[in-house]
N, CA, C and O of each residue as an XYZ file, in Angstrom:
508
protein
N      63.858    101.749     90.552
C      64.934    101.771     89.228
C      65.984    100.385     89.634
O      66.390     99.516     88.862
N      66.306    100.563     91.439
C      67.281     99.483     91.605
C      66.708     98.377     91.807
O      67.563     97.535     92.078
N      65.508     97.885     91.811
C      64.765     96.702     91.872
C      64.563     96.381     90.105
O      64.340     95.201     89.830
N      64.617     97.140     89.208
C      64.443     96.640     88.108
C      66.137     96.336     87.763
O      66.552     95.196     87.555
N      66.752     97.189     87.751
C      68.572     96.779     87.747
C      68.995     95.569     88.557
O      70.046     95.000     88.264
N      68.265     95.158     89.523
C      68.758     93.913     90.322
C      68.469     92.621     89.451
O      69.073     91.551     89.525
N      67.394     92.955     88.592
C      67.147     91.757     87.845
C      68.487     91.682     86.867
O      68.558     90.502     86.525
N      69.141     92.126     86.508
C      70.287     91.212     85.883
C      71.148     90.503     86.260
O      71.713     89.728     85.488
N      71.492     90.612     87.697
C      72.033     89.160     88.262
C      71.714     88.086     88.054
O      72.453     87.106     87.958
N      69.756     88.165     87.888
C      68.922     86.490     87.379
C      69.146     86.657     85.904
O      69.217     85.573     85.325
N      69.254     87.525     85.270
C      69.143     87.567     83.645
C      70.366     86.988     82.713
O      70.443     86.301     81.694
N      71.313     87.657     83.641
C      72.400     87.530     82.503
C      72.977     86.050     82.801
O      74.002     85.930     82.130
N      72.716     84.854     83.560
C      73.142     83.819     83.503
C      72.372     83.024     82.170
O      72.861     82.295     81.307
N      70.692     83.575     82.429
C      70.238     82.772     81.465
C      70.601     82.381     80.031
O      70.596     81.209     79.654
N      70.899     83.362     79.293
C      71.574     82.702     78.190
C      72.433     81.744     78.072
O      72.309     80.766     77.335
N      73.476     82.023     78.905
C      74.438     80.695     79.003
C      73.596     79.362     79.106
O      74.023     78.375     78.508
N      72.761     79.303     79.622
C      72.274     77.981     80.228
C      71.410     77.632     78.941
O      71.226     76.468     78.588
N      70.921     78.677     78.302
C      70.246     78.234     77.054
C      71.431     77.668     75.781
O      71.482     76.574     75.219
N      72.081     78.575     75.659
C      73.253     78.309     74.851
C      74.093     76.869     74.936
O      74.527     76.122     74.060
N      74.119     76.828     76.204
C      74.782     75.203     76.409
C      73.767     74.215     76.084
O      74.090     73.497     75.137
N      72.563     73.960     76.630
C      71.544     73.205     76.143
C      71.553     73.294     74.484
O      71.563     72.229     73.867
N      71.549     74.297     73.901
C      71.133     74.176     72.222
C      72.539     73.472     72.109
O      72.466     72.618     71.225
N      73.909     73.521     72.734
C      74.982     72.942     72.129
C      74.802     71.302     72.310
O      75.537     70.585     71.630
N      74.097     70.852     72.972
C      74.097     69.629     73.555
C      72.763     68.930     72.740
O      72.678     67.792     72.278
N      71.798     69.988     72.735
C      70.932     69.291     71.547
C      71.167     69.158     69.949
O      70.683     68.322     69.186
N      72.018     70.184     69.679
C      72.334     70.246     68.227
C      73.944     69.890     68.324
O      74.637     70.739     67.763
N      74.626     68.872     68.889
C      75.636     68.801     68.564
C      76.547     68.824     67.426
O      77.656     69.346     67.312
N      75.834     68.140     66.600
C      76.531     67.744     65.387
C      76.711     69.027     64.483
O      77.812     69.280     63.993
N      75.383     69.994     64.229
C      75.316     71.128     63.959
C      76.491     72.232     64.579
O      77.140     72.978     63.846
N      76.612     72.188     65.872
C      77.180     72.810     66.161
C      79.014     72.552     66.034
O      79.910     73.384     66.172
N      79.078     71.453     65.803
C      80.623     70.867     65.449
C      81.175     71.308     64.322
O      82.384     71.315     64.087
N      79.969     71.831     63.322
C      80.227     72.516     61.850
C      81.224     73.730     62.511
O      82.221     73.910     61.811
N      81.166     74.436     63.495
C      81.566     75.733     63.751
C      82.889     75.815     64.125
O      83.748     76.668     63.900
N      82.907     74.353     64.984
C      84.361     74.277     65.570
C      85.827     74.253     64.369
O      85.723     73.541     63.370
N      86.952     74.973     64.566
C      87.542     75.456     63.583
C      88.087     73.598     63.398
O      87.923     72.668     64.188
N      88.711     73.620     62.126
C      89.077     72.327     61.244
C      90.519     72.042     62.129
O      90.863     70.860     62.144
N      91.210     72.804     62.712
C      92.655     72.505     63.284
C      91.991     72.122     64.769
O      92.838     72.282     65.648
N      90.973     71.756     65.180
C      90.983     71.125     66.531
C      90.768     69.569     66.130
O      90.415     69.349     64.972
N      90.942     68.566     66.938
C      90.566     67.383     66.574
C      89.388     67.392     67.724
O      89.157     68.124     68.687
N      88.654     66.046     67.075
C      87.572     65.473     68.122
C      86.650     66.939     68.192
O      86.620     67.631     69.210
N      85.923     67.273     66.953
C      84.921     68.733     67.417
C      83.569     68.357     68.150
O      82.792     69.113     68.732
N      83.502     67.090     67.981
C      82.118     67.110     68.748
C      82.640     67.084     70.713
O      81.990     67.492     71.676
N      83.735     66.570     70.678
C      84.192     66.543     72.060
C      84.093     68.146     72.545
O      83.700     68.532     73.646
N      84.507     68.885     71.547
C      84.545     70.369     71.970
C      83.508     71.158     72.438
O      83.538     71.940     73.388
N      82.159     70.766     71.350
C      80.822     71.057     71.519
C      80.515     70.664     73.100
O      80.512     71.429     74.064
N      80.260     69.246     73.074
C      79.701     69.094     74.647
C      80.766     69.763     75.635
O      80.314     70.337     76.626
N      82.024     69.734     75.453
C      82.623     70.576     76.776
C      82.253     71.919     76.947
O      81.801     72.249     78.043
N      82.397     72.980     75.801
C      81.336     74.163     75.900
C      80.112     74.154     76.315
O      79.578     74.906     77.131
N      79.773     73.473     75.859
C      77.922     73.048     76.354
C      78.130     73.223     77.938
O      77.743     74.248     78.499
N      78.891     71.959     78.778
C      78.925     71.659     79.993
C      79.540     73.211     80.609
O      78.979     73.795     81.537
N      80.534     73.637     80.052
C      80.957     75.126     80.743
C      79.956     76.004     80.468
O      80.381     76.968     81.106
N      79.114     76.310     80.068
C      78.182     77.604     79.809
C      77.024     77.032     80.794
O      76.378     77.805     81.501
N      76.798     75.599     80.797
C      75.618     75.442     82.099
C      76.028     75.823     83.160
O      75.469     76.615     83.918
N      77.445     75.078     83.360
C      78.277     74.881     84.781
C      78.092     76.310     85.341
O      77.698     76.428     86.501
N      78.390     77.567     84.476
C      78.563     78.718     84.779
C      77.437     79.304     85.089
O      77.414     80.173     85.960
N      76.250     78.892     84.375
C      75.169     79.722     84.811
C      74.561     79.138     86.048
O      73.960     79.837     86.864
N      74.752     77.643     86.195
C      74.137     77.076     87.663
C      75.040     77.964     88.731
O      74.523     78.508     89.707
N      76.468     78.044     88.422
C      76.794     78.773     89.506
C      76.619     79.821     89.956
O      76.673     80.160     91.139
N      76.362     80.510     88.918
C      75.701     82.028     89.105
C      74.497     81.919     89.703
O      74.140     82.861     90.411
N      73.832     81.037     89.586
C      72.404     81.037     89.960
C      72.489     80.701     91.582
O      71.707     81.161     92.414
N      73.608     79.795     91.868
C      73.102     79.142     93.138
C      74.222     80.214     94.159
O      74.063     80.389     95.367
N      75.184     80.747     93.440
C      75.791     81.460     94.185
C      77.189     80.891     94.732
O      77.888     81.664     95.387
N      77.599     79.688     94.518
C      78.682     78.686     95.130
C      79.945     78.676     93.864
O      79.794     77.842     92.972
N      80.754     79.284     93.822
C      81.985     79.236     92.838
C      81.798     80.107     91.727
O      82.259     79.966     90.595
N      80.919     81.221     92.260
C      80.213     82.007     91.046
C      81.449     82.881     90.544
O      81.507     83.268     89.377
N      82.440     83.172     91.491
C      83.251     84.160     90.851
C      84.354     83.542     90.197
O      85.083     84.096     89.373
N      84.438     82.426     90.581
C      85.443     81.622     89.623
C      85.001     81.206     88.075
O      85.622     81.233     87.012
N      83.561     80.783     88.450
C      82.602     80.594     87.340
C      82.368     81.376     86.320
O      82.037     80.963     85.208
N      82.566     82.876     86.714
C      82.093     83.882     85.684
C      83.742     84.168     85.096
O      84.024     84.293     83.904
N      84.747     84.234     86.266
C      86.012     84.509     85.380
C      86.145     83.488     84.629
O      86.389     83.957     83.517
N      86.129     82.181     84.550
C      86.138     81.224     83.474
C      85.602     81.638     82.716
O      86.151     82.164     81.747
N      84.270     81.558     82.872
C      83.216     81.936     81.330
C      83.912     82.879     80.646
O      84.076     82.552     79.471
N      84.502     84.188     81.016
C      84.995     85.328     80.336
C      86.083     84.619     79.709
O      86.259     84.967     78.541
N      86.980     83.597     80.202
C      88.356     83.306     79.458
C      87.666     82.092     78.274
O      88.237     81.812     77.220
N      86.573     81.588     78.644
C      85.969     80.647     77.448
C      85.718     81.669     76.365
O      86.521     81.745     75.435
N      84.704     82.428     76.413
C      84.455     83.615     75.619
C      85.428     84.256     74.726
O      85.315     84.395     73.508
N      86.436     84.644     75.507
C      88.098     85.013     74.840
C      88.479     84.027     73.816
O      88.980     84.399     72.754
N      88.254     82.721     74.100
C      88.895     81.623     73.168
C      88.056     81.802     72.237
O      88.586     81.889     71.129
N      86.653     81.915     72.260
C      85.868     81.783     71.302
C      86.344     82.577     70.247
O      86.680     82.232     69.114
N      86.321     84.111     70.967
C      86.670     84.993     69.757
C      87.877     85.125     69.111
O      88.089     85.793     68.099
N      88.864     84.287     69.900
C      90.281     84.455     69.221
C      90.171     83.390     67.957
O      90.214     83.517     66.734
N      89.992     82.174     68.952
C      90.030     80.778     67.958
C      88.972     80.540     66.755
O      89.184     80.020     65.660
N      87.695     81.109     67.315
C      86.773     80.799     66.129
C      86.094     82.078     65.579
O      85.749     81.932     64.406
N      85.880     82.994     65.976
C      85.152     84.221     65.394
C      86.085     85.049     64.890
O      85.765     85.398     63.754
N      87.363     85.628     65.345
C      88.173     86.338     64.691
C      88.464     85.869     63.488
O      88.372     86.670     62.558
N      88.845     84.608     63.223
C      89.691     84.259     61.732
C      88.624     84.344     61.081
O      88.812     84.818     59.960
N      87.377     84.034     61.352
C      86.494     84.295     60.393
C      85.842     85.427     59.767
O      85.469     85.556     58.601
N      85.772     86.216     60.740
C      85.652     87.930     60.517
C      86.465     88.531     59.551
O      86.093     89.402     58.764
N      88.071     87.835     59.665
C      88.802     88.551     58.789
C      88.863     88.027     57.156
O      89.620     88.448     56.281
N      87.821     86.976     57.045
C      87.658     86.379     55.873
C      86.940     87.350     54.906
O      87.010     87.254     53.681
N      86.319     88.194     55.505
C      85.323     89.216     54.748
C      84.283     88.529     54.403
O      83.912     87.466     54.899
N      83.689     89.257     53.356
C      82.085     88.954     52.741
C      81.099     88.791     53.809
O      81.408     89.317     54.878
N      79.578     87.955     53.731
C      78.834     88.078     53.969
C      78.881     87.305     55.657
O      78.355     87.637     56.719
N      79.834     86.072     55.237
C      80.360     85.280     56.551
C      81.287     85.778     57.480
O      81.448     85.342     58.620
N      81.967     86.824     56.884
C      83.089     87.763     57.890
C      82.532     88.658     58.663
O      83.105     89.057     59.677
N      81.010     89.213     58.185
C      80.179     90.397     58.694
C      79.470     89.246     59.827
O      79.433     89.454     61.040
N      78.997     88.165     59.241
C      78.597     87.393     60.531
C      79.244     87.090     61.602
O      78.776     87.162     62.738
N      80.582     86.662     61.250
C      81.435     86.387     62.168
C      81.877     87.488     63.316
O      82.175     87.318     64.498
N      81.789     88.919     62.351
C      81.912     90.016     63.116
C      81.213     90.219     64.295
O      81.552     90.407     65.464
N      79.767     90.105     63.492
C      78.927     90.227     64.796
C      79.067     89.293     65.726
O      78.970     89.790     66.848
N      79.274     88.031     65.735
C      79.834     87.041     66.974
C      80.970     87.285     67.774
O      81.174     86.761     68.869
N      82.008     88.429     66.966
C      83.129     88.785     68.092
C      82.652     89.754     68.692
O      83.007     89.704     69.870
N      82.051     90.578     68.490
C      81.315     91.779     69.263
C      80.495     91.249     70.387
O      80.722     91.576     71.552
N      79.258     90.189     69.939
C      78.652     89.588     70.782
C      79.565     89.144     71.986
O      79.487     89.493     73.164
N      80.430     88.302     71.396
C      81.146     87.672     72.471
C      82.050     88.301     73.318
O      82.474     87.866     74.389
N      82.323     89.368     72.763
C      83.311     90.258     73.877
C      82.475     91.399     74.765
O      82.889     92.079     75.704
N      81.118     91.372     74.126
C      79.992     92.132     75.040
C      79.917     91.305     76.302
O      80.441     91.751     77.323
N      79.219     89.967     76.315
C      79.403     88.621     77.057
C      80.149     88.552     77.764
O      79.705     88.305     78.885
N      82.042     88.734     77.653
C      82.774     88.299     78.114
C      82.742     89.606     78.830
O      82.303     89.402     79.962
N      83.041     90.935     78.633
C      83.039     91.960     79.382
C      81.913     91.836     80.659
O      82.186     92.193     81.805
N      80.612     91.269     80.254
C      79.542     91.321     81.577
C      79.915     89.926     82.585
O      79.598     89.891     83.775
N      80.432     89.125     82.082
C      81.117     88.032     82.889
C      82.297     88.632     84.035
O      82.293     88.438     85.251
N      83.381     89.486     83.149
C      84.252     90.118     84.079
C      83.599     91.453     85.119
O      84.226     91.820     86.113
N      82.876     91.796     84.898
C      82.016     92.834     85.719
C      81.150     91.945     86.877
O      80.835     92.321     88.006
N      80.870     90.650     86.230
C      79.892     89.858     87.424
C      80.581     89.238     88.164
O      80.029     88.696     89.121
N      82.031     89.097     87.986
C      83.093     88.250     88.848
C      83.361     89.586     89.435
O      82.510     89.867     90.279
N      84.066     90.302     89.303
C      83.987     91.799     89.724
C      83.323     92.059     90.843
O      83.861     91.985     91.948
N      82.135     92.377     90.669
C      81.313     93.427     91.432
C      79.970     92.354     91.986
O      79.573     92.463     93.147
N      79.502     91.595     91.276
C      78.498     90.542     91.534
C      78.802     89.262     92.412
O      78.210     89.031     93.466
N      79.468     88.714     92.046
C      79.812     87.450     92.752
C      79.851     87.337     94.347
O      80.382     88.179     95.070
N      79.236     86.221     94.774
C      79.124     85.849     96.322
C      79.987     85.415     96.966
O      80.297     85.735     98.114
N      80.645     84.337     96.017
C      81.649     83.395     96.689
C      82.987     83.460     96.271
O      83.341     82.867     95.251
N      83.581     83.962     96.790
C      85.361     84.178     96.181
C      86.361     83.367     97.158
O      87.471     83.718     97.558
N      85.594     82.098     97.442
C      86.421     81.035     98.124
C      87.539     80.595     97.350
O      88.524     80.236     97.994
N      87.596     80.545     96.063
C      88.710     80.002     95.308
C      89.742     81.114     94.973
O      90.934     80.988     95.253
N      89.174     82.312     94.303
C      89.551     83.128     93.873
C      90.023     84.415     94.417
O      90.641     85.271     93.784
N      89.573     84.476     95.990
C      89.845     85.377     96.771
C      89.086     86.933     96.728
O      89.405     87.798     97.543
């Protein structure tokens, strides 16, 4: 059972790497999800993609992984507060889809916080 559970350390970063690559490959489509009040939408898409890929790489190699997981949690919280929650409050079918993303990102954020607290190997920056 422990061998199976230890796979979580290697599986957890995988979606972030894939999401980051998807942001870069479909940047113009992803820019449509960026709120209208943020300027230069494509910049935020590329920056988010870089953050997701950087966090995944850091968790895989174990260098600055505590800092990366903590920053990933902050980024996911910002997605919830700035992108998904306003959409969820709109109601309707798109509101239900946005609520799904709120809950998904909150769960991933909690996972990143747990990773940073209990699994991270390198606490050089965060202590």
